[in-house]
N, C-alpha and C positions, 0 to 999 in steps of 0.2 A: 385649724388643721384641716377641716373639711374643704375650705376654700382653696387650699394649696393643691389638692389632688387633681381637680380639673385642669389647673394650670400645668401641673407636671405631666398629665396625660396629653395635653395639647402640645407641649414642647416635645414629648417623645414622638407623637404622631408627626409633627413637623420635621423632626430629625430623620425619621424613617422615610417619610415622603421625599425629603430633599435628597437623601442618599440614593434611593431608588431612581429618582429623576436624573441625577448626575451619572449614575451607572448606565442608564438608558441612553443619555446623551453621548457618553463616551463610546458605547457600543455602536450606536448609529454612525458616529464619526469614523470609527474604525472600519465599518463596512464600506463607507464611501471611499476612504483613503485606500484601502486594499483593492477595491474594484477599479478605481480610476488609475491607480499606479500600475496595475496589471495591464489595463487598456493602453495607457500612454507610453509606458517605459519597458515593457517586456513583450516577448513574443510567445506564442503557444508552445514552442519547443524548449524554452528555458525552464530550468528547475525552479527558479524563483517564482515563475508564473504559477506553478503547482502549489508551492508553499503559501503564496498570497491567496490563492483560491481556498485552500484549507482554512486559513485565518479568516477570510471573508465569510465562508460558510458557518464557521463556528461562532463568529460574532453575530451572524444573522440568526442562528439558533438562540443565542443569548438575548437578542432583541425580542424574539418571539416570547421567550420565557419571562423576561422582565416586563414586557407589555401586558401579558396575562396577569402577572402579579400586581402591576400598577393599576390595571383596570379593576381587578377585584378589590384592591385596597381603596381605590377611589369610590367604588360603589358602597363600600362599608362605612366610609366616613363622609361627613357633610362638609361642604366648602363654606368658609366664612367670608363671603363677598358682601360688599356694602349695598349695592343696588341690584334690582331685578335684571336690568339690561346687562350688567357685567356678569351676573351669574349665567344668564342664557348664552352670552357670547363665549364665555370661558368654557362652558360645558360643550357647546357645539364644536369649538376648535379642538378641545381635548378629545372628544369622542371621535371626531374625524381623524385626528392623529392616531388614536388607538386603532381605529379601523384599518388605516393604511399600514401601520406598523405590524398589524397582524397579517394583512393580505400580502405584503411583500415577501416574507419567508414562505408563506403557503404557496404563492404563485411560483416562487423559485423552485420549491420542491416538486410541484406538478410540472413546471415548464422546463426542467432540465432532465436530460437523459443519462444521468450519472448516479451512482450510489453516493450517499452522503458520508464523507469522511469525518467522523466525530472525533475531534482532537487528533486527527491523523492516524488513529489506531484502530478504532472500531468503524466498520462501514454499515450504515443503515441502508436497507434496500431502497433504491429509487422508486418513484411512483410507477414507472413503466414496468417494474419487475414483477408486480402482482398479476398473475394470470387472470384472476377474476376481474380485475380492472380492465385489462386489455381485452378480454372477452366481452365485457359489458360495452366498452367503447366501440368495438368492432361490430358486434351483433345488434345491440340495442340503439346505440347512437348512430351507427352506420358510418364511422370515420376510421381512418388509420390513426394509430397512436401519435405519429409525428404531426399530423394535422390537428389533432386535439390539443397537444401540449404547446404548439406554437404561439397561440394568443397569450397563454400564461407567461411564456418566456418574454414575449414582447412587452407585456405589462410590467414584468419585473425589471427588465433592463432599460426600457425606454420611457413608457408612460408614467409608471409609478416612481422610478428612481430619478428621472430627469425633469418631470413636470409636477406631479401631484405632491410628493413628499417635500421637495424644496419650497413649493408654494405654501404648504401648511406650516412648515418649520419657520419660514420668514414671517408669516402671520402670527405665529405663536411668540416668536422672539420680539416682534414689534409690539404686540399687546403687552408682553412682560415689561418692556422698556417704558411704555406709556404708563402702565400700572405703577412701576417704581418711581417715575417722575411725579405722578400724582401723589404718591405717598410722601416723597421728599418735599413736595410743595405744601402738603398739609402739615408736616412736622415743622417746616420753616415758618409757616403762618402761625402755628401754635406757640412757637418760641418767641415770636415778635409781639404777641399779645401781652 
């Protein structure tokens, strides 16, 4: 009976981890779909553009929340990888992904000059709405708010979304495919013995 408990706990952790992972994948996918659909197929004056923006923002917030949960969950549990190099590579890629997935919504919040429509009902004040922030940027940093938020917007829209995140996602997917192929090769070799 004692031997079955660690197995049950491991299976439960794997299920939770897997569900969190695929919820995060779906949320990232939806942020990309809504952003690029808006860009390619709608204009700023269309109502659909606004609805897609609200969906994009809300999935972005979900990405932030799920990333925090996944990061905390990952820090609490240990990975069961076979070799030291695979542990190091997996950790580097995962923590880079977590970092960029955290930075994208934060950069969007700082880099946009709009209030955040949470589920299209409640509006969270935008970064520029806080007088203390605007005063600090104007007086201490010596910049106008628009000049301060521009690099964050550029990072969110161009550098992060178009270069860094796709590069990390492709690396992650490639490593997962290699890992699965190696596992399939081991299981085929074990059956042939």
